[in-house]
C-alpha positions as CSV (number, residue, x, y, z in Angstrom):
1,M,-95.0,-187.7,-81.7
2,V,-95.3,-190.8,-79.5
3,K,-94.8,-190.4,-75.8
4,K,-92.5,-193.0,-74.2
5,L,-94.4,-195.5,-72.0
6,F,-91.4,-196.7,-70.0
7,I,-88.6,-195.1,-68.0
8,T,-85.1,-196.7,-67.9
9,A,-82.8,-197.0,-64.9
10,A,-80.4,-194.4,-66.4
11,E,-83.3,-191.9,-66.7
12,M,-84.6,-192.7,-63.2
13,A,-81.2,-192.4,-61.7
14,E,-80.9,-188.9,-63.2
15,I,-84.3,-187.8,-62.1
16,L,-84.0,-189.1,-58.5
17,G,-80.3,-188.3,-58.1
18,V,-79.4,-191.9,-57.2
19,S,-77.0,-194.4,-58.7
20,K,-78.0,-196.6,-61.6
21,A,-77.7,-199.7,-59.4
22,H,-80.2,-198.1,-56.9
23,A,-82.5,-197.2,-59.8
24,Y,-82.5,-200.9,-60.9
25,K,-83.5,-201.9,-57.3
26,I,-86.4,-199.4,-57.4
27,I,-87.5,-200.6,-60.8
28,R,-87.5,-204.2,-59.6
29,K,-89.7,-203.2,-56.6
30,L,-92.1,-201.2,-58.7
31,N,-92.3,-204.0,-61.3
32,D,-93.0,-206.6,-58.5
33,E,-95.9,-204.4,-57.3
34,L,-97.3,-204.3,-60.8
35,K,-96.9,-208.0,-61.3
36,N,-98.8,-208.7,-58.0
37,E,-101.6,-206.5,-59.4
38,G,-101.7,-208.7,-62.5
39,Y,-99.9,-206.4,-65.0
40,M,-97.2,-207.5,-67.4
41,T,-93.8,-205.7,-67.0
42,V,-90.6,-205.1,-69.0
43,T,-87.4,-206.1,-67.2
44,G,-85.1,-203.1,-66.5
45,K,-87.9,-200.5,-67.3
46,V,-91.0,-199.3,-65.5
47,S,-94.1,-197.5,-66.6
48,Q,-93.7,-193.7,-66.7
49,K,-97.2,-193.4,-65.3
50,Y,-96.6,-195.8,-62.4
51,F,-93.3,-194.2,-61.6
52,A,-94.9,-190.7,-61.5
53,E,-97.7,-192.0,-59.2
54,K,-95.2,-193.5,-56.7
55,F,-92.8,-190.6,-56.4
56,Y,-94.2,-187.3,-55.2
57,G,-93.2,-184.4,-57.4
58,V,-92.4,-186.5,-60.5
59,T,-94.5,-185.7,-63.5
60,G,-95.2,-188.4,-66.1
């Protein structure tokens, strides 16, 4: 079974208990950080691993 590489705004909103709109803002911020480090990103999604690193208590 293949593990998902990316988390969507809907999944993030559910995990964090925030609105989908706020989850999209968080995704944009995290993707901007990744772009500044030279990584390619997917609009509207963020790496599961990076999300888990940035949010304490979230497992990837």
